[in-house]
All heavy atoms as atom14 arrays in JSON, in Angstrom:
{
  "sequence": "MARIIENTTGGRRIIKLSTSDIISVIQEYQQLVGENRRCEDVRSILDDNVIFIPEDV",
  "atom14_mask": [
    [1, 1, 1, 1, 1, 1, 1, 1, 0, 0, 0, 0, 0, 0],
    [1, 1, 1, 1, 1, 0, 0, 0, 0, 0, 0, 0, 0, 0],
    [1, 1, 1, 1, 1, 1, 1, 1, 1, 1, 1, 0, 0, 0],
    [1, 1, 1, 1, 1, 1, 1, 1, 0, 0, 0, 0, 0, 0],
    [1, 1, 1, 1, 1, 1, 1, 1, 0, 0, 0, 0, 0, 0],
    [1, 1, 1, 1, 1, 1, 1, 1, 1, 0, 0, 0, 0, 0],
    [1, 1, 1, 1, 1, 1, 1, 1, 0, 0, 0, 0, 0, 0],
    [1, 1, 1, 1, 1, 1, 1, 0, 0, 0, 0, 0, 0, 0],
    [1, 1, 1, 1, 1, 1, 1, 0, 0, 0, 0, 0, 0, 0],
    [1, 1, 1, 1, 0, 0, 0, 0, 0, 0, 0, 0, 0, 0],
    [1, 1, 1, 1, 0, 0, 0, 0, 0, 0, 0, 0, 0, 0],
    [1, 1, 1, 1, 1, 1, 1, 1, 1, 1, 1, 0, 0, 0],
    [1, 1, 1, 1, 1, 1, 1, 1, 1, 1, 1, 0, 0, 0],
    [1, 1, 1, 1, 1, 1, 1, 1, 0, 0, 0, 0, 0, 0],
    [1, 1, 1, 1, 1, 1, 1, 1, 0, 0, 0, 0, 0, 0],
    [1, 1, 1, 1, 1, 1, 1, 1, 1, 0, 0, 0, 0, 0],
    [1, 1, 1, 1, 1, 1, 1, 1, 0, 0, 0, 0, 0, 0],
    [1, 1, 1, 1, 1, 1, 0, 0, 0, 0, 0, 0, 0, 0],
    [1, 1, 1, 1, 1, 1, 1, 0, 0, 0, 0, 0, 0, 0],
    [1, 1, 1, 1, 1, 1, 0, 0, 0, 0, 0, 0, 0, 0],
    [1, 1, 1, 1, 1, 1, 1, 1, 0, 0, 0, 0, 0, 0],
    [1, 1, 1, 1, 1, 1, 1, 1, 0, 0, 0, 0, 0, 0],
    [1, 1, 1, 1, 1, 1, 1, 1, 0, 0, 0, 0, 0, 0],
    [1, 1, 1, 1, 1, 1, 0, 0, 0, 0, 0, 0, 0, 0],
    [1, 1, 1, 1, 1, 1, 1, 0, 0, 0, 0, 0, 0, 0],
    [1, 1, 1, 1, 1, 1, 1, 1, 0, 0, 0, 0, 0, 0],
    [1, 1, 1, 1, 1, 1, 1, 1, 1, 0, 0, 0, 0, 0],
    [1, 1, 1, 1, 1, 1, 1, 1, 1, 0, 0, 0, 0, 0],
    [1, 1, 1, 1, 1, 1, 1, 1, 1, 1, 1, 1, 0, 0],
    [1, 1, 1, 1, 1, 1, 1, 1, 1, 0, 0, 0, 0, 0],
    [1, 1, 1, 1, 1, 1, 1, 1, 1, 0, 0, 0, 0, 0],
    [1, 1, 1, 1, 1, 1, 1, 1, 0, 0, 0, 0, 0, 0],
    [1, 1, 1, 1, 1, 1, 1, 0, 0, 0, 0, 0, 0, 0],
    [1, 1, 1, 1, 0, 0, 0, 0, 0, 0, 0, 0, 0, 0],
    [1, 1, 1, 1, 1, 1, 1, 1, 1, 0, 0, 0, 0, 0],
    [1, 1, 1, 1, 1, 1, 1, 1, 0, 0, 0, 0, 0, 0],
    [1, 1, 1, 1, 1, 1, 1, 1, 1, 1, 1, 0, 0, 0],
    [1, 1, 1, 1, 1, 1, 1, 1, 1, 1, 1, 0, 0, 0],
    [1, 1, 1, 1, 1, 1, 0, 0, 0, 0, 0, 0, 0, 0],
    [1, 1, 1, 1, 1, 1, 1, 1, 1, 0, 0, 0, 0, 0],
    [1, 1, 1, 1, 1, 1, 1, 1, 0, 0, 0, 0, 0, 0],
    [1, 1, 1, 1, 1, 1, 1, 0, 0, 0, 0, 0, 0, 0],
    [1, 1, 1, 1, 1, 1, 1, 1, 1, 1, 1, 0, 0, 0],
    [1, 1, 1, 1, 1, 1, 0, 0, 0, 0, 0, 0, 0, 0],
    [1, 1, 1, 1, 1, 1, 1, 1, 0, 0, 0, 0, 0, 0],
    [1, 1, 1, 1, 1, 1, 1, 1, 0, 0, 0, 0, 0, 0],
    [1, 1, 1, 1, 1, 1, 1, 1, 0, 0, 0, 0, 0, 0],
    [1, 1, 1, 1, 1, 1, 1, 1, 0, 0, 0, 0, 0, 0],
    [1, 1, 1, 1, 1, 1, 1, 1, 0, 0, 0, 0, 0, 0],
    [1, 1, 1, 1, 1, 1, 1, 0, 0, 0, 0, 0, 0, 0],
    [1, 1, 1, 1, 1, 1, 1, 1, 0, 0, 0, 0, 0, 0],
    [1, 1, 1, 1, 1, 1, 1, 1, 1, 1, 1, 0, 0, 0],
    [1, 1, 1, 1, 1, 1, 1, 1, 0, 0, 0, 0, 0, 0],
    [1, 1, 1, 1, 1, 1, 1, 0, 0, 0, 0, 0, 0, 0],
    [1, 1, 1, 1, 1, 1, 1, 1, 1, 0, 0, 0, 0, 0],
    [1, 1, 1, 1, 1, 1, 1, 1, 0, 0, 0, 0, 0, 0],
    [1, 1, 1, 1, 1, 1, 1, 0, 0, 0, 0, 0, 0, 0]
  ],
  "atom14_positions": [
    [[43.67, -18.18, 52.88], [43.74, -18.62, 54.25], [44.2, -17.48, 55.14], [44.98, -16.64, 54.74], [44.75, -19.76, 54.38], [44.34, -21.03, 53.77], [44.37, -22.22, 55.08], [44.05, -23.67, 54.16], [0.0, 0.0, 0.0], [0.0, 0.0, 0.0], [0.0, 0.0, 0.0], [0.0, 0.0, 0.0], [0.0, 0.0, 0.0], [0.0, 0.0, 0.0]],
    [[43.71, -17.5, 56.37], [44.13, -16.49, 57.34], [45.58, -16.76, 57.73], [46.03, -17.9, 57.76], [43.24, -16.57, 58.57], [0.0, 0.0, 0.0], [0.0, 0.0, 0.0], [0.0, 0.0, 0.0], [0.0, 0.0, 0.0], [0.0, 0.0, 0.0], [0.0, 0.0, 0.0], [0.0, 0.0, 0.0], [0.0, 0.0, 0.0], [0.0, 0.0, 0.0]],
    [[46.29, -15.68, 58.03], [47.68, -15.83, 58.43], [47.87, -15.06, 59.73], [47.51, -13.89, 59.84], [48.6, -15.28, 57.35], [50.07, -15.54, 57.61], [50.91, -15.28, 56.37], [50.79, -13.93, 55.86], [51.67, -12.96, 56.11], [52.71, -13.18, 56.85], [51.49, -11.77, 55.59], [0.0, 0.0, 0.0], [0.0, 0.0, 0.0], [0.0, 0.0, 0.0]],
    [[48.4, -15.75, 60.73], [48.66, -15.11, 62.02], [50.05, -14.5, 61.99], [51.02, -15.16, 61.66], [48.54, -16.12, 63.18], [47.09, -16.62, 63.27], [48.97, -15.49, 64.49], [46.86, -17.66, 64.31], [0.0, 0.0, 0.0], [0.0, 0.0, 0.0], [0.0, 0.0, 0.0], [0.0, 0.0, 0.0], [0.0, 0.0, 0.0], [0.0, 0.0, 0.0]],
    [[50.12, -13.22, 62.35], [51.38, -12.49, 62.36], [51.74, -12.25, 63.82], [50.99, -11.6, 64.56], [51.27, -11.17, 61.59], [50.84, -11.44, 60.15], [52.57, -10.39, 61.66], [50.42, -10.21, 59.38], [0.0, 0.0, 0.0], [0.0, 0.0, 0.0], [0.0, 0.0, 0.0], [0.0, 0.0, 0.0], [0.0, 0.0, 0.0], [0.0, 0.0, 0.0]],
    [[52.86, -12.81, 64.24], [53.29, -12.68, 65.63], [53.67, -11.23, 65.94], [54.23, -10.53, 65.11], [54.49, -13.58, 65.91], [54.19, -15.07, 65.79], [53.21, -15.56, 66.83], [53.14, -14.99, 67.95], [52.51, -16.54, 66.54], [0.0, 0.0, 0.0], [0.0, 0.0, 0.0], [0.0, 0.0, 0.0], [0.0, 0.0, 0.0], [0.0, 0.0, 0.0]],
    [[53.39, -10.8, 67.14], [53.76, -9.47, 67.6], [55.12, -9.58, 68.29], [55.25, -10.27, 69.29], [52.7, -8.93, 68.56], [52.94, -7.49, 68.92], [54.04, -6.98, 68.81], [51.89, -6.83, 69.38], [0.0, 0.0, 0.0], [0.0, 0.0, 0.0], [0.0, 0.0, 0.0], [0.0, 0.0, 0.0], [0.0, 0.0, 0.0], [0.0, 0.0, 0.0]],
    [[56.12, -8.9, 67.78], [57.48, -9.02, 68.32], [57.61, -8.39, 69.7], [58.56, -8.7, 70.43], [58.5, -8.36, 67.37], [58.12, -7.0, 67.15], [58.55, -9.1, 66.05], [0.0, 0.0, 0.0], [0.0, 0.0, 0.0], [0.0, 0.0, 0.0], [0.0, 0.0, 0.0], [0.0, 0.0, 0.0], [0.0, 0.0, 0.0], [0.0, 0.0, 0.0]],
    [[56.66, -7.53, 70.09], [56.74, -6.91, 71.41], [55.98, -7.71, 72.47], [55.91, -7.3, 73.61], [56.19, -5.47, 71.37], [54.81, -5.52, 70.97], [56.98, -4.61, 70.41], [0.0, 0.0, 0.0], [0.0, 0.0, 0.0], [0.0, 0.0, 0.0], [0.0, 0.0, 0.0], [0.0, 0.0, 0.0], [0.0, 0.0, 0.0], [0.0, 0.0, 0.0]],
    [[55.4, -8.84, 72.08], [54.72, -9.7, 73.02], [53.25, -9.38, 73.23], [52.6, -9.98, 74.07], [0.0, 0.0, 0.0], [0.0, 0.0, 0.0], [0.0, 0.0, 0.0], [0.0, 0.0, 0.0], [0.0, 0.0, 0.0], [0.0, 0.0, 0.0], [0.0, 0.0, 0.0], [0.0, 0.0, 0.0], [0.0, 0.0, 0.0], [0.0, 0.0, 0.0]],
    [[52.7, -8.46, 72.47], [51.28, -8.12, 72.59], [50.42, -9.08, 71.79], [50.83, -10.2, 71.48], [0.0, 0.0, 0.0], [0.0, 0.0, 0.0], [0.0, 0.0, 0.0], [0.0, 0.0, 0.0], [0.0, 0.0, 0.0], [0.0, 0.0, 0.0], [0.0, 0.0, 0.0], [0.0, 0.0, 0.0], [0.0, 0.0, 0.0], [0.0, 0.0, 0.0]],
    [[49.25, -8.62, 71.47], [48.32, -9.46, 70.7], [48.83, -9.7, 69.3], [49.45, -8.85, 68.69], [46.96, -8.79, 70.63], [46.29, -8.68, 71.98], [44.97, -8.0, 71.88], [44.03, -8.86, 71.17], [42.77, -8.54, 70.94], [42.31, -7.39, 71.35], [41.98, -9.36, 70.3], [0.0, 0.0, 0.0], [0.0, 0.0, 0.0], [0.0, 0.0, 0.0]],
    [[48.54, -10.89, 68.78], [48.92, -11.22, 67.4], [47.91, -10.61, 66.44], [46.8, -10.29, 66.8], [48.97, -12.73, 67.22], [50.01, -13.38, 68.09], [50.1, -14.84, 67.87], [48.85, -15.5, 68.23], [48.63, -16.79, 68.12], [49.58, -17.57, 67.67], [47.48, -17.32, 68.45], [0.0, 0.0, 0.0], [0.0, 0.0, 0.0], [0.0, 0.0, 0.0]],
    [[48.32, -10.44, 65.2], [47.47, -9.9, 64.14], [47.06, -11.06, 63.25], [47.87, -11.93, 62.93], [48.22, -8.85, 63.31], [48.62, -7.67, 64.18], [47.39, -8.4, 62.12], [49.56, -6.7, 63.48], [0.0, 0.0, 0.0], [0.0, 0.0, 0.0], [0.0, 0.0, 0.0], [0.0, 0.0, 0.0], [0.0, 0.0, 0.0], [0.0, 0.0, 0.0]],
    [[45.79, -11.08, 62.85], [45.32, -12.09, 61.91], [45.04, -11.39, 60.58], [44.18, -10.5, 60.52], [44.06, -12.8, 62.42], [44.36, -13.5, 63.75], [43.56, -13.8, 61.38], [43.15, -14.11, 64.4], [0.0, 0.0, 0.0], [0.0, 0.0, 0.0], [0.0, 0.0, 0.0], [0.0, 0.0, 0.0], [0.0, 0.0, 0.0], [0.0, 0.0, 0.0]],
    [[45.78, -11.78, 59.55], [45.59, -11.19, 58.22], [44.6, -12.07, 57.47], [44.81, -13.28, 57.31], [46.93, -11.13, 57.48], [46.8, -10.52, 56.11], [48.15, -10.44, 55.42], [47.99, -9.81, 54.06], [49.26, -9.75, 53.34], [0.0, 0.0, 0.0], [0.0, 0.0, 0.0], [0.0, 0.0, 0.0], [0.0, 0.0, 0.0], [0.0, 0.0, 0.0]],
    [[43.52, -11.46, 56.99], [42.48, -12.19, 56.27], [42.54, -11.88, 54.79], [42.71, -10.74, 54.39], [41.09, -11.8, 56.8], [40.81, -12.05, 58.27], [39.45, -11.5, 58.62], [40.9, -13.52, 58.59], [0.0, 0.0, 0.0], [0.0, 0.0, 0.0], [0.0, 0.0, 0.0], [0.0, 0.0, 0.0], [0.0, 0.0, 0.0], [0.0, 0.0, 0.0]],
    [[42.36, -12.92, 54.0], [42.26, -12.72, 52.55], [40.83, -12.31, 52.22], [39.92, -12.37, 53.06], [42.61, -14.02, 51.82], [41.59, -14.99, 52.06], [0.0, 0.0, 0.0], [0.0, 0.0, 0.0], [0.0, 0.0, 0.0], [0.0, 0.0, 0.0], [0.0, 0.0, 0.0], [0.0, 0.0, 0.0], [0.0, 0.0, 0.0], [0.0, 0.0, 0.0]],
    [[40.6, -11.92, 50.99], [39.25, -11.58, 50.54], [38.32, -12.77, 50.72], [37.19, -12.62, 51.19], [39.29, -11.14, 49.06], [40.17, -10.03, 48.94], [37.91, -10.77, 48.56], [0.0, 0.0, 0.0], [0.0, 0.0, 0.0], [0.0, 0.0, 0.0], [0.0, 0.0, 0.0], [0.0, 0.0, 0.0], [0.0, 0.0, 0.0], [0.0, 0.0, 0.0]],
    [[38.79, -13.96, 50.41], [37.98, -15.18, 50.56], [37.62, -15.42, 52.02], [36.52, -15.86, 52.33], [38.71, -16.39, 50.0], [38.88, -16.26, 48.62], [0.0, 0.0, 0.0], [0.0, 0.0, 0.0], [0.0, 0.0, 0.0], [0.0, 0.0, 0.0], [0.0, 0.0, 0.0], [0.0, 0.0, 0.0], [0.0, 0.0, 0.0], [0.0, 0.0, 0.0]],
    [[38.58, -15.15, 52.93], [38.3, -15.31, 54.36], [37.18, -14.38, 54.8], [36.27, -14.78, 55.53], [39.54, -14.99, 55.2], [40.66, -15.99, 55.01], [40.38, -17.18, 54.77], [41.84, -15.57, 55.12], [0.0, 0.0, 0.0], [0.0, 0.0, 0.0], [0.0, 0.0, 0.0], [0.0, 0.0, 0.0], [0.0, 0.0, 0.0], [0.0, 0.0, 0.0]],
    [[37.26, -13.14, 54.37], [36.26, -12.14, 54.76], [34.88, -12.54, 54.24], [33.89, -12.49, 54.98], [36.67, -10.74, 54.27], [37.94, -10.29, 55.0], [35.53, -9.73, 54.47], [38.59, -9.07, 54.43], [0.0, 0.0, 0.0], [0.0, 0.0, 0.0], [0.0, 0.0, 0.0], [0.0, 0.0, 0.0], [0.0, 0.0, 0.0], [0.0, 0.0, 0.0]],
    [[34.82, -12.95, 52.99], [33.55, -13.38, 52.4], [33.0, -14.59, 53.15], [31.8, -14.67, 53.45], [33.71, -13.67, 50.9], [33.96, -12.35, 50.16], [32.49, -14.39, 50.34], [34.37, -12.52, 48.72], [0.0, 0.0, 0.0], [0.0, 0.0, 0.0], [0.0, 0.0, 0.0], [0.0, 0.0, 0.0], [0.0, 0.0, 0.0], [0.0, 0.0, 0.0]],
    [[33.86, -15.52, 53.51], [33.45, -16.7, 54.26], [32.87, -16.33, 55.63], [31.83, -16.86, 56.04], [34.65, -17.64, 54.44], [34.32, -18.73, 55.25], [0.0, 0.0, 0.0], [0.0, 0.0, 0.0], [0.0, 0.0, 0.0], [0.0, 0.0, 0.0], [0.0, 0.0, 0.0], [0.0, 0.0, 0.0], [0.0, 0.0, 0.0], [0.0, 0.0, 0.0]],
    [[33.52, -15.41, 56.32], [33.03, -14.96, 57.62], [31.67, -14.27, 57.47], [30.74, -14.51, 58.25], [34.05, -14.02, 58.3], [33.45, -13.33, 59.51], [35.29, -14.79, 58.7], [0.0, 0.0, 0.0], [0.0, 0.0, 0.0], [0.0, 0.0, 0.0], [0.0, 0.0, 0.0], [0.0, 0.0, 0.0], [0.0, 0.0, 0.0], [0.0, 0.0, 0.0]],
    [[31.53, -13.44, 56.45], [30.26, -12.74, 56.22], [29.15, -13.74, 55.91], [28.03, -13.63, 56.44], [30.4, -11.7, 55.1], [31.3, -10.55, 55.57], [29.03, -11.18, 54.65], [31.71, -9.6, 54.47], [0.0, 0.0, 0.0], [0.0, 0.0, 0.0], [0.0, 0.0, 0.0], [0.0, 0.0, 0.0], [0.0, 0.0, 0.0], [0.0, 0.0, 0.0]],
    [[29.44, -14.74, 55.09], [28.44, -15.74, 54.75], [28.01, -16.53, 55.99], [26.81, -16.77, 56.21], [28.97, -16.72, 53.7], [29.05, -16.12, 52.32], [29.72, -17.05, 51.31], [30.52, -17.9, 51.66], [29.38, -16.87, 50.05], [0.0, 0.0, 0.0], [0.0, 0.0, 0.0], [0.0, 0.0, 0.0], [0.0, 0.0, 0.0], [0.0, 0.0, 0.0]],
    [[28.97, -16.91, 56.83], [28.64, -17.64, 58.05], [27.84, -16.76, 59.0], [26.88, -17.2, 59.62], [29.93, -18.14, 58.72], [29.67, -19.28, 59.64], [30.92, -20.06, 59.97], [31.9, -20.01, 59.21], [30.9, -20.73, 61.01], [0.0, 0.0, 0.0], [0.0, 0.0, 0.0], [0.0, 0.0, 0.0], [0.0, 0.0, 0.0], [0.0, 0.0, 0.0]],
    [[28.22, -15.5, 59.1], [27.49, -14.53, 59.92], [26.03, -14.42, 59.45], [25.1, -14.47, 60.25], [28.18, -13.17, 59.85], [27.36, -12.03, 60.4], [27.36, -11.75, 61.75], [26.59, -11.24, 59.55], [26.6, -10.71, 62.27], [25.83, -10.2, 60.05], [25.84, -9.94, 61.4], [25.09, -8.91, 61.9], [0.0, 0.0, 0.0], [0.0, 0.0, 0.0]],
    [[25.84, -14.3, 58.14], [24.5, -14.16, 57.6], [23.65, -15.41, 57.87], [22.46, -15.31, 58.15], [24.54, -13.88, 56.09], [25.05, -12.5, 55.78], [25.26, -12.27, 54.29], [25.57, -13.19, 53.54], [25.13, -11.02, 53.86], [0.0, 0.0, 0.0], [0.0, 0.0, 0.0], [0.0, 0.0, 0.0], [0.0, 0.0, 0.0], [0.0, 0.0, 0.0]],
    [[24.28, -16.59, 57.8], [23.55, -17.82, 58.09], [23.15, -17.9, 59.56], [22.05, -18.35, 59.89], [24.39, -19.05, 57.71], [24.55, -19.23, 56.23], [25.5, -20.37, 55.89], [26.05, -21.02, 56.77], [25.69, -20.61, 54.61], [0.0, 0.0, 0.0], [0.0, 0.0, 0.0], [0.0, 0.0, 0.0], [0.0, 0.0, 0.0], [0.0, 0.0, 0.0]],
    [[24.04, -17.48, 60.46], [23.76, -17.54, 61.89], [22.72, -16.5, 62.31], [21.82, -16.78, 63.1], [25.04, -17.3, 62.7], [26.08, -18.41, 62.69], [27.36, -17.93, 63.36], [25.54, -19.64, 63.41], [0.0, 0.0, 0.0], [0.0, 0.0, 0.0], [0.0, 0.0, 0.0], [0.0, 0.0, 0.0], [0.0, 0.0, 0.0], [0.0, 0.0, 0.0]],
    [[22.85, -15.3, 61.8], [22.07, -14.17, 62.29], [20.77, -13.96, 61.52], [19.74, -13.63, 62.11], [22.93, -12.88, 62.26], [22.12, -11.67, 62.64], [24.12, -13.04, 63.2], [0.0, 0.0, 0.0], [0.0, 0.0, 0.0], [0.0, 0.0, 0.0], [0.0, 0.0, 0.0], [0.0, 0.0, 0.0], [0.0, 0.0, 0.0], [0.0, 0.0, 0.0]],
    [[20.8, -14.15, 60.23], [19.61, -13.89, 59.44], [19.41, -12.4, 59.24], [20.35, -11.61, 59.31], [0.0, 0.0, 0.0], [0.0, 0.0, 0.0], [0.0, 0.0, 0.0], [0.0, 0.0, 0.0], [0.0, 0.0, 0.0], [0.0, 0.0, 0.0], [0.0, 0.0, 0.0], [0.0, 0.0, 0.0], [0.0, 0.0, 0.0], [0.0, 0.0, 0.0]],
    [[18.17, -12.0, 59.06], [17.86, -10.59, 58.77], [17.01, -9.98, 59.87], [16.39, -10.68, 60.67], [17.09, -10.5, 57.44], [17.93, -10.91, 56.24], [17.14, -10.76, 54.96], [16.14, -10.03, 54.94], [17.54, -11.38, 53.97], [0.0, 0.0, 0.0], [0.0, 0.0, 0.0], [0.0, 0.0, 0.0], [0.0, 0.0, 0.0], [0.0, 0.0, 0.0]],
    [[16.96, -8.65, 59.87], [16.09, -7.89, 60.76], [16.27, -8.23, 62.24], [15.31, -8.52, 62.94], [14.62, -8.08, 60.35], [14.37, -7.65, 58.92], [14.94, -6.68, 58.46], [13.53, -8.38, 58.23], [0.0, 0.0, 0.0], [0.0, 0.0, 0.0], [0.0, 0.0, 0.0], [0.0, 0.0, 0.0], [0.0, 0.0, 0.0], [0.0, 0.0, 0.0]],
    [[17.5, -8.22, 62.69], [17.79, -8.49, 64.1], [18.26, -7.23, 64.8], [18.93, -6.39, 64.2], [18.89, -9.55, 64.23], [18.59, -10.87, 63.6], [17.79, -11.7, 64.53], [17.64, -13.03, 63.93], [17.19, -14.05, 64.59], [16.87, -13.94, 65.84], [17.06, -15.21, 64.0], [0.0, 0.0, 0.0], [0.0, 0.0, 0.0], [0.0, 0.0, 0.0]],
    [[17.94, -7.13, 66.06], [18.45, -6.03, 66.86], [19.89, -6.35, 67.26], [20.3, -7.51, 67.29], [17.61, -5.84, 68.12], [16.19, -5.44, 67.83], [15.37, -5.32, 69.09], [15.71, -6.41, 70.01], [15.53, -6.38, 71.32], [14.99, -5.33, 71.87], [15.86, -7.4, 72.08], [0.0, 0.0, 0.0], [0.0, 0.0, 0.0], [0.0, 0.0, 0.0]],
    [[20.65, -5.32, 67.58], [22.06, -5.48, 67.95], [22.21, -6.45, 69.12], [23.1, -7.31, 69.12], [22.65, -4.13, 68.3], [24.41, -4.18, 68.67], [0.0, 0.0, 0.0], [0.0, 0.0, 0.0], [0.0, 0.0, 0.0], [0.0, 0.0, 0.0], [0.0, 0.0, 0.0], [0.0, 0.0, 0.0], [0.0, 0.0, 0.0], [0.0, 0.0, 0.0]],
    [[21.33, -6.37, 70.12], [21.4, -7.26, 71.28], [21.19, -8.72, 70.88], [21.83, -9.62, 71.4], [20.36, -6.85, 72.34], [20.58, -5.48, 72.92], [20.0, -4.37, 72.04], [19.16, -4.62, 71.16], [20.43, -3.22, 72.25], [0.0, 0.0, 0.0], [0.0, 0.0, 0.0], [0.0, 0.0, 0.0], [0.0, 0.0, 0.0], [0.0, 0.0, 0.0]],
    [[20.27, -8.94, 69.94], [20.01, -10.3, 69.46], [21.22, -10.85, 68.71], [21.59, -12.01, 68.88], [18.79, -10.32, 68.53], [17.5, -9.93, 69.24], [17.45, -10.08, 70.49], [16.57, -9.49, 68.56], [0.0, 0.0, 0.0], [0.0, 0.0, 0.0], [0.0, 0.0, 0.0], [0.0, 0.0, 0.0], [0.0, 0.0, 0.0], [0.0, 0.0, 0.0]],
    [[21.84, -10.01, 67.88], [23.02, -10.43, 67.12], [24.15, -10.81, 68.07], [24.79, -11.86, 67.93], [23.48, -9.32, 66.15], [24.84, -9.65, 65.54], [22.45, -9.11, 65.06], [0.0, 0.0, 0.0], [0.0, 0.0, 0.0], [0.0, 0.0, 0.0], [0.0, 0.0, 0.0], [0.0, 0.0, 0.0], [0.0, 0.0, 0.0], [0.0, 0.0, 0.0]],
    [[24.4, -9.99, 69.09], [25.44, -10.29, 70.07], [25.17, -11.61, 70.77], [26.07, -12.42, 70.98], [25.56, -9.18, 71.09], [26.23, -7.95, 70.56], [26.49, -6.96, 71.68], [27.12, -5.77, 71.18], [28.42, -5.67, 70.92], [29.21, -6.68, 71.12], [28.92, -4.54, 70.46], [0.0, 0.0, 0.0], [0.0, 0.0, 0.0], [0.0, 0.0, 0.0]],
    [[23.94, -11.84, 71.14], [23.57, -13.09, 71.82], [23.82, -14.3, 70.92], [24.37, -15.31, 71.37], [22.1, -13.03, 72.24], [21.72, -14.22, 72.84], [0.0, 0.0, 0.0], [0.0, 0.0, 0.0], [0.0, 0.0, 0.0], [0.0, 0.0, 0.0], [0.0, 0.0, 0.0], [0.0, 0.0, 0.0], [0.0, 0.0, 0.0], [0.0, 0.0, 0.0]],
    [[23.41, -14.2, 69.67], [23.62, -15.3, 68.72], [25.1, -15.57, 68.53], [25.55, -16.72, 68.56], [22.93, -14.99, 67.37], [21.41, -15.01, 67.53], [23.37, -15.98, 66.3], [20.66, -14.42, 66.35], [0.0, 0.0, 0.0], [0.0, 0.0, 0.0], [0.0, 0.0, 0.0], [0.0, 0.0, 0.0], [0.0, 0.0, 0.0], [0.0, 0.0, 0.0]],
    [[25.89, -14.5, 68.33], [27.31, -14.68, 68.08], [28.05, -15.15, 69.34], [29.04, -15.88, 69.23], [27.93, -13.39, 67.54], [27.44, -12.98, 66.15], [28.05, -11.65, 65.75], [27.74, -14.05, 65.13], [0.0, 0.0, 0.0], [0.0, 0.0, 0.0], [0.0, 0.0, 0.0], [0.0, 0.0, 0.0], [0.0, 0.0, 0.0], [0.0, 0.0, 0.0]],
    [[27.58, -14.76, 70.53], [28.19, -15.25, 71.77], [28.04, -16.76, 71.91], [28.87, -17.43, 72.51], [27.57, -14.56, 72.99], [28.1, -13.16, 73.2], [29.15, -12.82, 72.62], [27.46, -12.4, 73.96], [0.0, 0.0, 0.0], [0.0, 0.0, 0.0], [0.0, 0.0, 0.0], [0.0, 0.0, 0.0], [0.0, 0.0, 0.0], [0.0, 0.0, 0.0]],
    [[26.96, -17.3, 71.34], [26.68, -18.72, 71.45], [27.31, -19.55, 70.32], [27.17, -20.77, 70.3], [25.16, -18.97, 71.43], [24.48, -18.38, 72.66], [25.18, -18.16, 73.68], [23.27, -18.13, 72.6], [0.0, 0.0, 0.0], [0.0, 0.0, 0.0], [0.0, 0.0, 0.0], [0.0, 0.0, 0.0], [0.0, 0.0, 0.0], [0.0, 0.0, 0.0]],
    [[27.98, -18.91, 69.37], [28.57, -19.6, 68.22], [30.01, -19.14, 68.01], [30.38, -18.03, 68.36], [27.76, -19.3, 66.96], [26.4, -19.94, 66.99], [26.26, -21.11, 66.69], [25.38, -19.18, 67.36], [0.0, 0.0, 0.0], [0.0, 0.0, 0.0], [0.0, 0.0, 0.0], [0.0, 0.0, 0.0], [0.0, 0.0, 0.0], [0.0, 0.0, 0.0]],
    [[30.8, -20.02, 67.42], [32.19, -19.72, 67.11], [32.38, -19.79, 65.61], [31.91, -20.73, 64.97], [33.15, -20.72, 67.81], [34.59, -20.41, 67.46], [32.94, -20.7, 69.32], [0.0, 0.0, 0.0], [0.0, 0.0, 0.0], [0.0, 0.0, 0.0], [0.0, 0.0, 0.0], [0.0, 0.0, 0.0], [0.0, 0.0, 0.0], [0.0, 0.0, 0.0]],
    [[33.05, -18.8, 65.05], [33.37, -18.81, 63.62], [34.87, -19.1, 63.51], [35.68, -18.36, 64.04], [33.01, -17.47, 62.96], [31.5, -17.23, 63.03], [33.49, -17.45, 61.5], [31.05, -15.88, 62.49], [0.0, 0.0, 0.0], [0.0, 0.0, 0.0], [0.0, 0.0, 0.0], [0.0, 0.0, 0.0], [0.0, 0.0, 0.0], [0.0, 0.0, 0.0]],
    [[35.21, -20.17, 62.83], [36.6, -20.57, 62.69], [37.15, -20.1, 61.34], [36.46, -20.14, 60.33], [36.74, -22.09, 62.77], [36.45, -22.63, 64.14], [35.2, -23.12, 64.45], [37.43, -22.63, 65.11], [34.93, -23.61, 65.72], [37.18, -23.11, 66.39], [35.92, -23.61, 66.68], [0.0, 0.0, 0.0], [0.0, 0.0, 0.0], [0.0, 0.0, 0.0]],
    [[38.4, -19.68, 61.36], [39.11, -19.29, 60.15], [40.36, -20.17, 60.07], [41.13, -20.22, 61.02], [39.53, -17.8, 60.2], [38.31, -16.92, 60.41], [40.27, -17.41, 58.93], [38.66, -15.49, 60.72], [0.0, 0.0, 0.0], [0.0, 0.0, 0.0], [0.0, 0.0, 0.0], [0.0, 0.0, 0.0], [0.0, 0.0, 0.0], [0.0, 0.0, 0.0]],
    [[40.58, -20.88, 58.95], [41.78, -21.71, 58.86], [43.04, -20.86, 58.87], [43.07, -19.76, 58.34], [41.62, -22.44, 57.52], [40.66, -21.61, 56.74], [39.79, -20.9, 57.74], [0.0, 0.0, 0.0], [0.0, 0.0, 0.0], [0.0, 0.0, 0.0], [0.0, 0.0, 0.0], [0.0, 0.0, 0.0], [0.0, 0.0, 0.0], [0.0, 0.0, 0.0]],
    [[44.07, -21.38, 59.53], [45.34, -20.66, 59.63], [46.29, -21.13, 58.54], [46.39, -22.32, 58.25], [45.98, -20.94, 60.99], [47.33, -20.28, 61.16], [47.96, -20.63, 62.49], [47.32, -21.23, 63.34], [49.14, -20.27, 62.66], [0.0, 0.0, 0.0], [0.0, 0.0, 0.0], [0.0, 0.0, 0.0], [0.0, 0.0, 0.0], [0.0, 0.0, 0.0]],
    [[46.98, -20.2, 57.91], [47.99, -20.51, 56.91], [49.26, -20.92, 57.65], [49.73, -20.2, 58.53], [48.25, -19.29, 56.04], [49.1, -19.6, 54.83], [49.23, -20.78, 54.49], [49.61, -18.65, 54.24], [0.0, 0.0, 0.0], [0.0, 0.0, 0.0], [0.0, 0.0, 0.0], [0.0, 0.0, 0.0], [0.0, 0.0, 0.0], [0.0, 0.0, 0.0]],
    [[49.79, -22.09, 57.32], [51.01, -22.55, 58.0], [52.18, -22.55, 57.08], [52.11, -22.56, 55.92], [50.84, -23.96, 58.59], [50.16, -23.86, 59.93], [50.08, -24.86, 57.68], [0.0, 0.0, 0.0], [0.0, 0.0, 0.0], [0.0, 0.0, 0.0], [0.0, 0.0, 0.0], [0.0, 0.0, 0.0], [0.0, 0.0, 0.0], [0.0, 0.0, 0.0]]
  ]
}
């Protein structure tokens, strides 16, 4: 599970991903995007979709 690490200085938080999280994101990316896409097409597809990562509590 992903773990959110708070930033003590008040900046952006860090999200620590496990190997399983990374593989899950890649699999979801591959399903959304498919193959042989231009960079602009990939950005457009990803802008229209959200990939969720469960948070470790």
